[in-house]
All heavy atoms as TSV, in Angstrom:
chain	resi	resn	atom	element	x	y	z
A	1	MET	N	N	71.035	94.497	99.282
A	1	MET	CA	C	72.306	94.475	98.604
A	1	MET	C	C	72.741	95.916	98.351
A	1	MET	O	O	71.977	96.720	97.842
A	1	MET	CB	C	72.188	93.710	97.295
A	1	MET	CG	C	73.475	93.687	96.510
A	1	MET	SD	S	73.384	92.759	94.968
A	1	MET	CE	C	73.066	91.127	95.584
A	2	ALA	N	N	73.970	96.224	98.705
A	2	ALA	CA	C	74.512	97.561	98.480
A	2	ALA	C	C	74.594	97.827	96.977
A	2	ALA	O	O	74.883	96.938	96.193
A	2	ALA	CB	C	75.886	97.691	99.117
A	3	LYS	N	N	74.316	99.056	96.615
A	3	LYS	CA	C	74.360	99.444	95.204
A	3	LYS	C	C	75.303	100.632	95.045
A	3	LYS	O	O	75.559	101.359	95.987
A	3	LYS	CB	C	72.960	99.824	94.736
A	3	LYS	CG	C	71.990	98.654	94.751
A	3	LYS	CD	C	70.620	99.102	94.316
A	3	LYS	CE	C	69.662	97.982	94.113
A	3	LYS	NZ	N	69.352	97.151	95.200
A	4	PHE	N	N	75.809	100.804	93.841
A	4	PHE	CA	C	76.648	101.960	93.552
A	4	PHE	C	C	76.433	102.372	92.104
A	4	PHE	O	O	75.955	101.591	91.292
A	4	PHE	CB	C	78.136	101.660	93.817
A	4	PHE	CG	C	78.722	100.620	92.908
A	4	PHE	CD1	C	79.344	100.988	91.730
A	4	PHE	CD2	C	78.652	99.271	93.229
A	4	PHE	CE1	C	79.889	100.033	90.884
A	4	PHE	CE2	C	79.195	98.314	92.394
A	4	PHE	CZ	C	79.812	98.692	91.218
A	5	LYS	N	N	76.775	103.618	91.806
A	5	LYS	CA	C	76.618	104.120	90.447
A	5	LYS	C	C	77.956	104.315	89.759
A	5	LYS	O	O	78.119	103.982	88.598
A	5	LYS	CB	C	75.845	105.440	90.462
A	5	LYS	CG	C	75.555	105.979	89.077
A	5	LYS	CD	C	74.624	107.170	89.129
A	5	LYS	CE	C	74.276	107.657	87.735
A	5	LYS	NZ	N	73.327	108.778	87.774
A	6	TYR	N	N	78.927	104.858	90.472
A	6	TYR	CA	C	80.190	105.222	89.841
A	6	TYR	C	C	81.291	104.249	90.256
A	6	TYR	O	O	81.918	104.399	91.295
A	6	TYR	CB	C	80.557	106.656	90.228
A	6	TYR	CG	C	79.497	107.645	89.816
A	6	TYR	CD1	C	78.660	108.219	90.762
A	6	TYR	CD2	C	79.315	107.973	88.477
A	6	TYR	CE1	C	77.669	109.117	90.380
A	6	TYR	CE2	C	78.327	108.863	88.090
A	6	TYR	CZ	C	77.510	109.433	89.044
A	6	TYR	OH	O	76.532	110.313	88.665
A	7	SER	N	N	81.543	103.261	89.434
A	7	SER	CA	C	82.526	102.233	89.768
A	7	SER	C	C	83.949	102.782	89.852
A	7	SER	O	O	84.809	102.167	90.475
A	7	SER	CB	C	82.470	101.089	88.757
A	7	SER	OG	O	82.778	101.551	87.459
A	8	ALA	N	N	84.189	103.938	89.280
A	8	ALA	CA	C	85.530	104.524	89.342
A	8	ALA	C	C	85.914	104.896	90.769
A	8	ALA	O	O	87.086	105.089	91.069
A	8	ALA	CB	C	85.597	105.765	88.451
A	9	HIS	N	N	84.926	104.994	91.655
A	9	HIS	CA	C	85.183	105.380	93.039
A	9	HIS	C	C	85.282	104.180	93.979
A	9	HIS	O	O	85.403	104.345	95.188
A	9	HIS	CB	C	84.085	106.315	93.540
A	9	HIS	CG	C	83.988	107.565	92.722
A	9	HIS	ND1	N	84.971	108.525	92.696
A	9	HIS	CD2	C	83.021	107.991	91.878
A	9	HIS	CE1	C	84.610	109.494	91.866
A	9	HIS	NE2	N	83.442	109.192	91.357
A	10	LEU	N	N	85.210	102.986	93.440
A	10	LEU	CA	C	85.302	101.769	94.243
A	10	LEU	C	C	86.444	100.906	93.732
A	10	LEU	O	O	86.730	100.879	92.535
A	10	LEU	CB	C	83.999	100.969	94.187
A	10	LEU	CG	C	82.768	101.664	94.768
A	10	LEU	CD1	C	81.529	100.836	94.488
A	10	LEU	CD2	C	82.931	101.892	96.253
A	11	LYS	N	N	87.073	100.191	94.652
A	11	LYS	CA	C	88.190	99.322	94.281
A	11	LYS	C	C	88.037	98.008	95.026
A	11	LYS	O	O	87.849	97.986	96.239
A	11	LYS	CB	C	89.509	99.991	94.675
A	11	LYS	CG	C	90.726	99.193	94.324
A	11	LYS	CD	C	91.977	99.949	94.718
A	11	LYS	CE	C	93.200	99.131	94.391
A	11	LYS	NZ	N	94.428	99.827	94.796
A	12	GLN	N	N	88.112	96.904	94.300
A	12	GLN	CA	C	88.029	95.600	94.939
A	12	GLN	C	C	89.302	95.344	95.735
A	12	GLN	O	O	90.400	95.721	95.317
A	12	GLN	CB	C	87.833	94.497	93.906
A	12	GLN	CG	C	87.591	93.154	94.548
A	12	GLN	CD	C	87.202	92.099	93.535
A	12	GLN	OE1	O	87.198	92.330	92.334
A	12	GLN	NE2	N	86.869	90.933	94.040
A	13	SER	N	N	89.142	94.711	96.884
A	13	SER	CA	C	90.281	94.449	97.752
A	13	SER	C	C	90.080	93.110	98.452
A	13	SER	O	O	88.952	92.697	98.710
A	13	SER	CB	C	90.399	95.557	98.797
A	13	SER	OG	O	91.403	95.250	99.731
A	14	ASP	N	N	91.180	92.454	98.777
A	14	ASP	CA	C	91.087	91.179	99.502
A	14	ASP	C	C	91.684	91.293	100.905
A	14	ASP	O	O	92.132	90.308	101.477
A	14	ASP	CB	C	91.735	90.050	98.712
A	14	ASP	CG	C	93.223	90.254	98.496
A	14	ASP	OD1	O	93.746	91.316	98.868
A	14	ASP	OD2	O	93.863	89.341	97.959
A	15	VAL	N	N	91.668	92.499	101.493
A	15	VAL	CA	C	92.212	92.667	102.840
A	15	VAL	C	C	91.392	91.856	103.842
A	15	VAL	O	O	90.201	91.620	103.653
A	15	VAL	CB	C	92.281	94.161	103.262
A	15	VAL	CG1	C	93.209	94.945	102.369
A	15	VAL	CG2	C	90.910	94.783	103.297
A	16	SER	N	N	92.036	91.425	104.897
A	16	SER	CA	C	91.397	90.544	105.870
A	16	SER	C	C	90.270	91.208	106.649
A	16	SER	O	O	89.460	90.511	107.270
A	16	SER	CB	C	92.442	89.996	106.840
A	16	SER	OG	O	93.039	91.057	107.559
A	17	ALA	N	N	90.161	92.530	106.612
A	17	ALA	CA	C	89.077	93.221	107.324
A	17	ALA	C	C	87.701	92.732	106.868
A	17	ALA	O	O	86.739	92.782	107.627
A	17	ALA	CB	C	89.189	94.727	107.117
A	18	PHE	N	N	87.607	92.237	105.645
A	18	PHE	CA	C	86.329	91.754	105.126
A	18	PHE	C	C	85.961	90.363	105.639
A	18	PHE	O	O	84.840	89.906	105.440
A	18	PHE	CB	C	86.355	91.740	103.592
A	18	PHE	CG	C	86.430	93.103	102.980
A	18	PHE	CD1	C	87.598	93.538	102.381
A	18	PHE	CD2	C	85.345	93.956	103.000
A	18	PHE	CE1	C	87.677	94.793	101.798
A	18	PHE	CE2	C	85.409	95.222	102.433
A	18	PHE	CZ	C	86.579	95.637	101.829
A	19	ASP	N	N	86.879	89.674	106.286
A	19	ASP	CA	C	86.658	88.297	106.713
A	19	ASP	C	C	86.083	88.163	108.119
A	19	ASP	O	O	85.604	87.104	108.494
A	19	ASP	CB	C	87.972	87.503	106.643
A	19	ASP	CG	C	88.551	87.496	105.239
A	19	ASP	OD1	O	87.771	87.534	104.269
A	19	ASP	OD2	O	89.780	87.475	105.121
A	20	ASN	N	N	86.146	89.221	108.911
A	20	ASN	CA	C	85.719	89.144	110.305
A	20	ASN	C	C	84.210	89.251	110.451
A	20	ASN	O	O	83.549	89.929	109.674
A	20	ASN	CB	C	86.372	90.273	111.114
A	20	ASN	CG	C	87.872	90.181	111.104
A	20	ASN	OD1	O	88.440	89.103	111.131
A	20	ASN	ND2	N	88.541	91.322	111.047
A	21	GLY	N	N	83.694	88.602	111.476
A	21	GLY	CA	C	82.298	88.740	111.854
A	21	GLY	C	C	82.219	89.549	113.137
A	21	GLY	O	O	83.047	89.376	114.035
A	22	TRP	N	N	81.257	90.463	113.222
A	22	TRP	CA	C	81.120	91.342	114.378
A	22	TRP	C	C	79.749	91.163	115.003
A	22	TRP	O	O	78.741	91.104	114.294
A	22	TRP	CB	C	81.317	92.796	113.954
A	22	TRP	CG	C	82.666	93.043	113.376
A	22	TRP	CD1	C	83.038	92.969	112.071
A	22	TRP	CD2	C	83.850	93.333	114.109
A	22	TRP	NE1	N	84.375	93.218	111.932
A	22	TRP	CE2	C	84.896	93.460	113.179
A	22	TRP	CE3	C	84.127	93.528	115.456
A	22	TRP	CZ2	C	86.200	93.751	113.562
A	22	TRP	CZ3	C	85.425	93.835	115.823
A	22	TRP	CH2	C	86.437	93.938	114.884
A	23	LEU	N	N	79.711	91.119	116.317
A	23	LEU	CA	C	78.468	90.963	117.048
A	23	LEU	C	C	77.924	92.321	117.467
A	23	LEU	O	O	78.689	93.288	117.614
A	23	LEU	CB	C	78.698	90.103	118.297
A	23	LEU	CG	C	79.198	88.689	118.044
A	23	LEU	CD1	C	79.513	88.006	119.373
A	23	LEU	CD2	C	78.176	87.894	117.248
A	24	PRO	N	N	76.611	92.436	117.659
A	24	PRO	CA	C	76.057	93.675	118.184
A	24	PRO	C	C	76.779	94.057	119.482
A	24	PRO	O	O	77.081	93.212	120.313
A	24	PRO	CB	C	74.595	93.325	118.452
A	24	PRO	CG	C	74.300	92.226	117.473
A	24	PRO	CD	C	75.577	91.426	117.408
A	25	GLY	N	N	77.092	95.350	119.603
A	25	GLY	CA	C	77.798	95.843	120.773
A	25	GLY	C	C	79.301	95.953	120.583
A	25	GLY	O	O	79.971	96.656	121.335
A	26	GLN	N	N	79.845	95.272	119.586
A	26	GLN	CA	C	81.276	95.373	119.313
A	26	GLN	C	C	81.554	96.600	118.444
A	26	GLN	O	O	80.681	97.067	117.713
A	26	GLN	CB	C	81.788	94.116	118.618
A	26	GLN	CG	C	81.774	92.894	119.502
A	26	GLN	CD	C	82.365	91.679	118.801
A	26	GLN	OE1	O	82.014	91.372	117.662
A	26	GLN	NE2	N	83.273	90.991	119.489
A	27	SER	N	N	82.794	97.102	118.526
A	27	SER	CA	C	83.198	98.282	117.753
A	27	SER	C	C	84.238	97.894	116.709
A	27	SER	O	O	85.418	97.747	117.025
A	27	SER	CB	C	83.791	99.343	118.679
A	27	SER	OG	O	82.831	99.794	119.584
A	28	PRO	N	N	83.827	97.728	115.461
A	28	PRO	CA	C	84.800	97.386	114.418
A	28	PRO	C	C	85.730	98.562	114.133
A	28	PRO	O	O	85.347	99.717	114.318
A	28	PRO	CB	C	83.929	97.052	113.211
A	28	PRO	CG	C	82.606	97.645	113.476
A	28	PRO	CD	C	82.468	97.810	114.944
A	29	PRO	N	N	86.942	98.290	113.666
A	29	PRO	CA	C	87.919	99.354	113.433
A	29	PRO	C	C	87.691	100.154	112.145
A	29	PRO	O	O	88.327	101.179	111.953
A	29	PRO	CB	C	89.250	98.603	113.364
A	29	PRO	CG	C	88.881	97.247	112.883
A	29	PRO	CD	C	87.521	96.966	113.472
A	30	ASN	N	N	86.811	99.685	111.270
A	30	ASN	CA	C	86.601	100.362	109.993
A	30	ASN	C	C	85.217	100.981	109.904
A	30	ASN	O	O	84.218	100.331	110.205
A	30	ASN	CB	C	86.754	99.383	108.822
A	30	ASN	CG	C	88.141	98.839	108.705
A	30	ASN	OD1	O	88.450	97.778	109.233
A	30	ASN	ND2	N	89.013	99.556	108.030
A	31	SER	N	N	85.158	102.240	109.445
A	31	SER	CA	C	83.873	102.841	109.084
A	31	SER	C	C	83.406	102.170	107.802
A	31	SER	O	O	84.210	101.930	106.900
A	31	SER	CB	C	84.034	104.335	108.805
A	31	SER	OG	O	84.437	105.024	109.947
A	32	GLY	N	N	82.124	101.869	107.727
A	32	GLY	CA	C	81.660	101.285	106.484
A	32	GLY	C	C	80.261	100.727	106.551
A	32	GLY	O	O	79.523	100.939	107.512
A	33	ILE	N	N	79.909	100.013	105.505
A	33	ILE	CA	C	78.626	99.332	105.405
A	33	ILE	C	C	78.848	97.892	105.841
A	33	ILE	O	O	79.742	97.208	105.326
A	33	ILE	CB	C	78.078	99.360	103.968
A	33	ILE	CG1	C	77.895	100.804	103.496
A	33	ILE	CG2	C	76.759	98.593	103.875
A	33	ILE	CD1	C	77.570	100.928	102.023
A	34	TYR	N	N	78.041	97.434	106.777
A	34	TYR	CA	C	78.119	96.068	107.289
A	34	TYR	C	C	76.838	95.339	106.929
A	34	TYR	O	O	75.754	95.915	106.967
A	34	TYR	CB	C	78.321	96.079	108.811
A	34	TYR	CG	C	79.718	96.523	109.189
A	34	TYR	CD1	C	80.079	97.857	109.170
A	34	TYR	CD2	C	80.685	95.586	109.530
A	34	TYR	CE1	C	81.368	98.268	109.492
A	34	TYR	CE2	C	81.979	95.981	109.851
A	34	TYR	CZ	C	82.307	97.323	109.825
A	34	TYR	OH	O	83.577	97.711	110.141
A	35	ARG	N	N	76.978	94.074	106.572
A	35	ARG	CA	C	75.845	93.247	106.148
A	35	ARG	C	C	75.686	92.092	107.113
A	35	ARG	O	O	76.663	91.433	107.465
A	35	ARG	CB	C	76.112	92.709	104.744
A	35	ARG	CG	C	75.011	91.867	104.172
A	35	ARG	CD	C	75.384	91.398	102.761
A	35	ARG	NE	N	74.292	90.694	102.153
A	35	ARG	CZ	C	74.040	89.397	102.329
A	35	ARG	NH1	N	74.831	88.670	103.091
A	35	ARG	NH2	N	73.014	88.830	101.752
A	36	CYS	N	N	74.441	91.839	107.528
A	36	CYS	CA	C	74.172	90.696	108.394
A	36	CYS	C	C	74.359	89.414	107.585
A	36	CYS	O	O	73.761	89.246	106.517
A	36	CYS	CB	C	72.750	90.766	108.955
A	36	CYS	SG	S	72.356	89.372	110.045
A	37	LYS	N	N	75.207	88.537	108.075
A	37	LYS	CA	C	75.530	87.301	107.353
A	37	LYS	C	C	74.328	86.368	107.236
A	37	LYS	O	O	74.296	85.521	106.355
A	37	LYS	CB	C	76.675	86.575	108.056
A	37	LYS	CG	C	78.002	87.311	107.922
A	37	LYS	CD	C	79.107	86.657	108.714
A	37	LYS	CE	C	79.495	85.331	108.114
A	37	LYS	NZ	N	80.698	84.758	108.760
A	38	ASN	N	N	73.338	86.515	108.106
A	38	ASN	CA	C	72.215	85.578	108.095
A	38	ASN	C	C	70.954	86.095	107.413
A	38	ASN	O	O	70.187	85.303	106.890
A	38	ASN	CB	C	71.901	85.125	109.517
A	38	ASN	CG	C	72.963	84.188	110.030
A	38	ASN	OD1	O	73.347	83.242	109.352
A	38	ASN	ND2	N	73.478	84.453	111.210
A	39	CYS	N	N	70.718	87.407	107.401
A	39	CYS	CA	C	69.482	87.897	106.782
A	39	CYS	C	C	69.711	88.884	105.646
A	39	CYS	O	O	68.799	89.176	104.888
A	39	CYS	CB	C	68.560	88.509	107.832
A	39	CYS	SG	S	69.055	90.145	108.393
A	40	GLY	N	N	70.931	89.454	105.536
A	40	GLY	CA	C	71.231	90.370	104.445
A	40	GLY	C	C	70.964	91.834	104.728
A	40	GLY	O	O	71.236	92.675	103.882
A	41	ASP	N	N	70.400	92.179	105.898
A	41	ASP	CA	C	70.225	93.596	106.239
A	41	ASP	C	C	71.581	94.289	106.221
A	41	ASP	O	O	72.607	93.661	106.490
A	41	ASP	CB	C	69.611	93.753	107.631
A	41	ASP	CG	C	68.099	93.712	107.620
A	41	ASP	OD1	O	67.506	93.513	106.549
A	41	ASP	OD2	O	67.503	93.881	108.700
A	42	GLU	N	N	71.575	95.577	105.941
A	42	GLU	CA	C	72.806	96.354	105.914
A	42	GLU	C	C	72.671	97.574	106.807
A	42	GLU	O	O	71.579	98.141	106.925
A	42	GLU	CB	C	73.116	96.795	104.484
A	42	GLU	CG	C	73.380	95.630	103.562
A	42	GLU	CD	C	73.360	95.997	102.096
A	42	GLU	OE1	O	73.097	97.174	101.768
A	42	GLU	OE2	O	73.585	95.111	101.268
A	43	ILE	N	N	73.773	97.948	107.460
A	43	ILE	CA	C	73.818	99.140	108.304
A	43	ILE	C	C	75.129	99.867	108.061
A	43	ILE	O	O	76.084	99.282	107.570
A	43	ILE	CB	C	73.678	98.803	109.808
A	43	ILE	CG1	C	74.806	97.871	110.268
A	43	ILE	CG2	C	72.314	98.236	110.127
A	43	ILE	CD1	C	74.859	97.653	111.772
A	44	VAL	N	N	75.162	101.139	108.410
A	44	VAL	CA	C	76.395	101.935	108.350
A	44	VAL	C	C	76.907	102.085	109.771
A	44	VAL	O	O	76.146	102.428	110.681
A	44	VAL	CB	C	76.135	103.321	107.724
A	44	VAL	CG1	C	77.382	104.188	107.817
A	44	VAL	CG2	C	75.684	103.161	106.286
A	45	VAL	N	N	78.188	101.789	109.960
A	45	VAL	CA	C	78.807	101.905	111.283
A	45	VAL	C	C	80.039	102.798	111.158
A	45	VAL	O	O	80.978	102.451	110.452
A	45	VAL	CB	C	79.212	100.518	111.837
A	45	VAL	CG1	C	79.866	100.652	113.195
A	45	VAL	CG2	C	78.013	99.582	111.895
A	46	PRO	N	N	80.035	103.952	111.842
A	46	PRO	CA	C	81.227	104.799	111.849
A	46	PRO	C	C	82.331	104.181	112.707
A	46	PRO	O	O	82.040	103.502	113.699
A	46	PRO	CB	C	80.750	106.113	112.471
A	46	PRO	CG	C	79.260	106.061	112.423
A	46	PRO	CD	C	78.899	104.611	112.459
A	47	ARG	N	N	83.580	104.414	112.357
A	47	ARG	CA	C	84.712	103.895	113.129
A	47	ARG	C	C	84.610	104.400	114.565
A	47	ARG	O	O	84.245	105.552	114.825
A	47	ARG	CB	C	86.024	104.364	112.522
A	47	ARG	CG	C	87.229	103.845	113.304
A	47	ARG	CD	C	88.516	104.190	112.693
A	47	ARG	NE	N	88.551	105.576	112.243
A	47	ARG	CZ	C	89.594	106.116	111.677
A	47	ARG	NH1	N	90.674	105.421	111.482
A	47	ARG	NH2	N	89.559	107.359	111.285
A	48	GLY	N	N	84.904	103.514	115.496
A	48	GLY	CA	C	84.862	103.869	116.907
A	48	GLY	C	C	83.475	103.817	117.523
A	48	GLY	O	O	83.299	104.155	118.684
A	49	THR	N	N	82.486	103.398	116.747
A	49	THR	CA	C	81.108	103.301	117.219
A	49	THR	C	C	80.718	101.836	117.335
A	49	THR	O	O	81.031	101.036	116.458
A	49	THR	CB	C	80.154	104.000	116.233
A	49	THR	OG1	O	80.571	105.348	116.059
A	49	THR	CG2	C	78.727	103.964	116.719
A	50	ALA	N	N	80.020	101.502	118.396
A	50	ALA	CA	C	79.565	100.129	118.572
A	50	ALA	C	C	78.417	99.822	117.608
A	50	ALA	O	O	77.578	100.685	117.325
A	50	ALA	CB	C	79.110	99.903	120.009
A	51	ILE	N	N	78.403	98.604	117.119
A	51	ILE	CA	C	77.290	98.140	116.297
A	51	ILE	C	C	76.043	98.122	117.184
A	51	ILE	O	O	76.093	97.632	118.313
A	51	ILE	CB	C	77.585	96.735	115.730
A	51	ILE	CG1	C	78.751	96.827	114.739
A	51	ILE	CG2	C	76.351	96.150	115.067
A	51	ILE	CD1	C	79.234	95.499	114.227
A	52	PRO	N	N	74.917	98.646	116.701
A	52	PRO	CA	C	73.718	98.713	117.534
A	52	PRO	C	C	73.297	97.334	118.065
A	52	PRO	O	O	73.365	96.341	117.353
A	52	PRO	CB	C	72.647	99.265	116.599
A	52	PRO	CG	C	73.387	99.933	115.496
A	52	PRO	CD	C	74.691	99.202	115.368
A	53	THR	N	N	72.871	97.333	119.312
A	53	THR	CA	C	72.387	96.081	119.921
A	53	THR	C	C	70.890	95.921	119.727
A	53	THR	O	O	70.356	94.838	119.938
A	53	THR	CB	C	72.712	96.040	121.424
A	53	THR	OG1	O	72.128	97.192	122.041
A	53	THR	CG2	C	74.211	96.030	121.665
A	54	ASN	N	N	70.213	96.989	119.332
A	54	ASN	CA	C	68.762	96.934	119.184
A	54	ASN	C	C	68.297	97.066	117.740
A	54	ASN	O	O	67.162	97.423	117.479
A	54	ASN	CB	C	68.114	98.036	120.034
A	54	ASN	CG	C	68.563	99.426	119.611
A	54	ASN	OD1	O	69.489	99.575	118.826
A	54	ASN	ND2	N	67.917	100.436	120.136
A	55	HIS	N	N	69.178	96.826	116.778
A	55	HIS	CA	C	68.823	96.997	115.364
A	55	HIS	C	C	67.780	95.979	114.933
A	55	HIS	O	O	66.743	96.317	114.404
A	55	HIS	CB	C	70.068	96.893	114.479
A	55	HIS	CG	C	69.780	97.129	113.036
A	55	HIS	ND1	N	69.496	96.111	112.165
A	55	HIS	CD2	C	69.713	98.268	112.307
A	55	HIS	CE1	C	69.277	96.604	110.963
A	55	HIS	NE2	N	69.408	97.915	111.031
A	56	HIS	N	N	68.069	94.705	115.134
A	56	HIS	CA	C	67.104	93.641	114.843
A	56	HIS	C	C	67.599	92.342	115.455
A	56	HIS	O	O	68.737	92.238	115.882
A	56	HIS	CB	C	66.871	93.501	113.338
A	56	HIS	CG	C	67.986	92.848	112.577
A	56	HIS	ND1	N	69.147	93.501	112.261
A	56	HIS	CD2	C	68.111	91.596	112.073
A	56	HIS	CE1	C	69.931	92.681	111.577
A	56	HIS	NE2	N	69.340	91.519	111.451
A	57	GLU	N	N	66.734	91.365	115.515
A	57	GLU	CA	C	67.139	90.048	115.992
A	57	GLU	C	C	66.519	88.980	115.108
A	57	GLU	O	O	65.611	89.250	114.339
A	57	GLU	CB	C	66.752	89.824	117.459
A	57	GLU	CG	C	65.502	90.477	117.929
A	57	GLU	CD	C	65.245	90.233	119.401
A	57	GLU	OE1	O	65.833	90.925	120.236
A	57	GLU	OE2	O	64.451	89.343	119.684
A	58	HIS	N	N	67.058	87.804	115.202
A	58	HIS	CA	C	66.564	86.670	114.417
A	58	HIS	C	C	65.978	85.625	115.347
A	58	HIS	O	O	66.535	85.362	116.401
A	58	HIS	CB	C	67.705	85.996	113.642
A	58	HIS	CG	C	68.418	86.899	112.700
A	58	HIS	ND1	N	69.744	86.752	112.415
A	58	HIS	CD2	C	68.014	87.956	111.951
A	58	HIS	CE1	C	70.111	87.660	111.547
A	58	HIS	NE2	N	69.084	88.408	111.255
A	59	ILE	N	N	64.923	85.015	114.933
A	59	ILE	CA	C	64.359	83.897	115.678
A	59	ILE	C	C	64.807	82.590	115.017
A	59	ILE	O	O	65.322	81.698	115.661
A	59	ILE	CB	C	62.814	83.974	115.684
A	59	ILE	CG1	C	62.354	85.314	116.213
A	59	ILE	CG2	C	62.223	82.806	116.434
A	59	ILE	CD1	C	62.248	85.465	117.685
A	60	VAL	N	N	64.649	82.513	113.714
A	60	VAL	CA	C	64.910	81.270	112.981
A	60	VAL	C	C	66.264	81.274	112.268
A	60	VAL	O	O	66.887	80.236	112.122
A	60	VAL	CB	C	63.782	81.034	111.937
A	60	VAL	CG1	C	64.034	79.787	111.116
A	60	VAL	CG2	C	62.429	80.965	112.621
A	61	LEU	N	N	66.740	82.418	111.852
A	61	LEU	CA	C	67.914	82.495	110.986
A	61	LEU	C	C	69.255	82.292	111.684
A	61	LEU	O	O	70.266	82.157	111.032
A	61	LEU	CB	C	67.944	83.851	110.274
A	61	LEU	CG	C	66.785	84.145	109.340
A	61	LEU	CD1	C	66.886	85.562	108.799
A	61	LEU	CD2	C	66.744	83.146	108.203
A	62	GLY	N	N	69.280	82.312	112.992
A	62	GLY	CA	C	70.542	82.206	113.708
A	62	GLY	C	C	70.961	83.558	114.246
A	62	GLY	O	O	70.223	84.537	114.176
A	63	PRO	N	N	72.168	83.658	114.770
A	63	PRO	CA	C	72.610	84.894	115.421
A	63	PRO	C	C	72.812	86.037	114.425
A	63	PRO	O	O	73.011	85.824	113.240
A	63	PRO	CB	C	73.939	84.504	116.070
A	63	PRO	CG	C	74.432	83.371	115.244
A	63	PRO	CD	C	73.207	82.626	114.790
A	64	VAL	N	N	72.764	87.252	114.957
A	64	VAL	CA	C	73.054	88.444	114.161
A	64	VAL	C	C	74.575	88.619	114.152
A	64	VAL	O	O	75.194	88.857	115.181
A	64	VAL	CB	C	72.368	89.689	114.765
A	64	VAL	CG1	C	72.751	90.929	113.983
A	64	VAL	CG2	C	70.859	89.511	114.787
A	65	ILE	N	N	75.170	88.447	112.978
A	65	ILE	CA	C	76.619	88.586	112.799
A	65	ILE	C	C	76.833	89.524	111.619
A	65	ILE	O	O	76.350	89.268	110.517
A	65	ILE	CB	C	77.297	87.229	112.528
A	65	ILE	CG1	C	77.031	86.265	113.679
A	65	ILE	CG2	C	78.791	87.417	112.296
A	65	ILE	CD1	C	77.497	84.855	113.415
A	66	TRP	N	N	77.545	90.608	111.868
A	66	TRP	CA	C	77.778	91.619	110.840
A	66	TRP	C	C	79.141	91.418	110.186
A	66	TRP	O	O	80.125	91.158	110.858
A	66	TRP	CB	C	77.703	93.013	111.452
A	66	TRP	CG	C	76.357	93.306	112.025
A	66	TRP	CD1	C	75.993	93.211	113.338
A	66	TRP	CD2	C	75.189	93.697	111.323
A	66	TRP	NE1	N	74.670	93.539	113.485
A	66	TRP	CE2	C	74.147	93.841	112.258
A	66	TRP	CE3	C	74.907	93.949	109.981
A	66	TRP	CZ2	C	72.864	94.229	111.900
A	66	TRP	CZ3	C	73.620	94.333	109.626
A	66	TRP	CH2	C	72.619	94.473	110.579
A	67	GLN	N	N	79.178	91.551	108.867
A	67	GLN	CA	C	80.428	91.410	108.112
A	67	GLN	C	C	80.614	92.653	107.254
A	67	GLN	O	O	79.661	93.149	106.628
A	67	GLN	CB	C	80.362	90.166	107.228
A	67	GLN	CG	C	81.658	89.869	106.524
A	67	GLN	CD	C	81.610	88.511	105.827
A	67	GLN	OE1	O	80.556	87.948	105.587
A	67	GLN	NE2	N	82.774	87.997	105.502
A	68	LEU	N	N	81.830	93.166	107.245
A	68	LEU	CA	C	82.143	94.362	106.465
A	68	LEU	C	C	81.907	94.110	104.983
A	68	LEU	O	O	82.387	93.128	104.417
A	68	LEU	CB	C	83.609	94.763	106.707
A	68	LEU	CG	C	84.092	96.035	106.029
A	68	LEU	CD1	C	83.306	97.249	106.498
A	68	LEU	CD2	C	85.580	96.220	106.304
A	69	LEU	N	N	81.137	94.989	104.364
A	69	LEU	CA	C	80.815	94.880	102.946
A	69	LEU	C	C	81.607	95.903	102.129
A	69	LEU	O	O	82.191	95.589	101.101
A	69	LEU	CB	C	79.309	95.093	102.757
A	69	LEU	CG	C	78.711	94.921	101.390
A	69	LEU	CD1	C	78.912	93.498	100.883
A	69	LEU	CD2	C	77.232	95.247	101.422
A	70	VAL	N	N	81.628	97.154	102.613
A	70	VAL	CA	C	82.362	98.245	101.968
A	70	VAL	C	C	82.931	99.112	103.074
A	70	VAL	O	O	82.201	99.469	104.000
A	70	VAL	CB	C	81.428	99.114	101.093
A	70	VAL	CG1	C	82.175	100.310	100.507
A	70	VAL	CG2	C	80.793	98.298	99.988
A	71	PHE	N	N	84.209	99.444	103.008
A	71	PHE	CA	C	84.725	100.353	104.036
A	71	PHE	C	C	85.141	101.678	103.431
A	71	PHE	O	O	85.509	101.762	102.258
A	71	PHE	CB	C	85.829	99.734	104.906
A	71	PHE	CG	C	87.184	99.579	104.271
A	71	PHE	CD1	C	88.064	100.627	104.199
A	71	PHE	CD2	C	87.582	98.338	103.790
A	71	PHE	CE1	C	89.330	100.471	103.654
A	71	PHE	CE2	C	88.833	98.160	103.240
A	71	PHE	CZ	C	89.712	99.231	103.169
A	72	ALA	N	N	85.029	102.710	104.265
A	72	ALA	CA	C	85.394	104.061	103.850
A	72	ALA	C	C	86.876	104.259	104.125
A	72	ALA	O	O	87.326	104.091	105.247
A	72	ALA	CB	C	84.571	105.086	104.618
A	73	GLN	N	N	87.630	104.596	103.102
A	73	GLN	CA	C	89.067	104.797	103.258
A	73	GLN	C	C	89.340	106.273	103.506
A	73	GLN	O	O	88.861	107.137	102.777
A	73	GLN	CB	C	89.816	104.332	102.012
A	73	GLN	CG	C	91.309	104.450	102.184
A	73	GLN	CD	C	92.044	103.576	101.195
A	73	GLN	OE1	O	91.456	102.908	100.395
A	73	GLN	NE2	N	93.343	103.588	101.275
A	74	GLU	N	N	90.102	106.540	104.554
A	74	GLU	CA	C	90.471	107.911	104.872
A	74	GLU	C	C	91.913	108.141	104.424
A	74	GLU	O	O	92.770	107.292	104.598
A	74	GLU	CB	C	90.338	108.146	106.368
A	74	GLU	CG	C	88.912	107.969	106.866
A	74	GLU	CD	C	88.787	108.164	108.352
A	74	GLU	OE1	O	89.657	108.833	108.943
A	74	GLU	OE2	O	87.817	107.678	108.922
A	75	HIS	N	N	92.148	109.279	103.844
A	75	HIS	CA	C	93.486	109.622	103.382
A	75	HIS	C	C	94.256	110.302	104.520
A	75	HIS	O	O	93.680	111.065	105.288
A	75	HIS	CB	C	93.420	110.537	102.169
A	75	HIS	CG	C	92.797	109.878	100.986
A	75	HIS	ND1	N	93.481	108.964	100.212
A	75	HIS	CD2	C	91.561	109.958	100.450
A	75	HIS	CE1	C	92.696	108.531	99.253
A	75	HIS	NE2	N	91.521	109.116	99.373
A	76	PRO	N	N	95.547	110.037	104.620
A	76	PRO	CA	C	96.360	110.702	105.658
A	76	PRO	C	C	96.318	112.216	105.470
A	76	PRO	O	O	96.261	112.705	104.335
A	76	PRO	CB	C	97.765	110.173	105.419
A	76	PRO	CG	C	97.627	109.023	104.488
A	76	PRO	CD	C	96.319	109.158	103.788
A	77	LYS	N	N	96.376	112.910	106.573
A	77	LYS	CA	C	96.325	114.383	106.525
A	77	LYS	C	C	97.691	114.975	106.600
A	77	LYS	O	O	98.621	114.477	107.052
A	77	LYS	CB	C	95.453	114.895	107.645
A	77	LYS	CG	C	94.046	114.402	107.447
A	77	LYS	CD	C	93.131	114.951	108.513
A	77	LYS	CE	C	91.786	114.464	108.204
A	77	LYS	NZ	N	90.707	114.392	108.565
């Protein structure tokens, strides 16, 4: 489970980006922390980078499906 110390730096949001499931090898549009929907493992995926295909696999729990848990917001320059 992701943890944080300073809640002033986090904001709850209901944007649809949190609803998608991503498979290993896919490149999600948001940099952030992704959580496996079936086992709870968490990984960091930078924007434009494919989710690792060799991170882990499940035998009994079902497929590895990653869901965005926290995304990094970039400010316009």
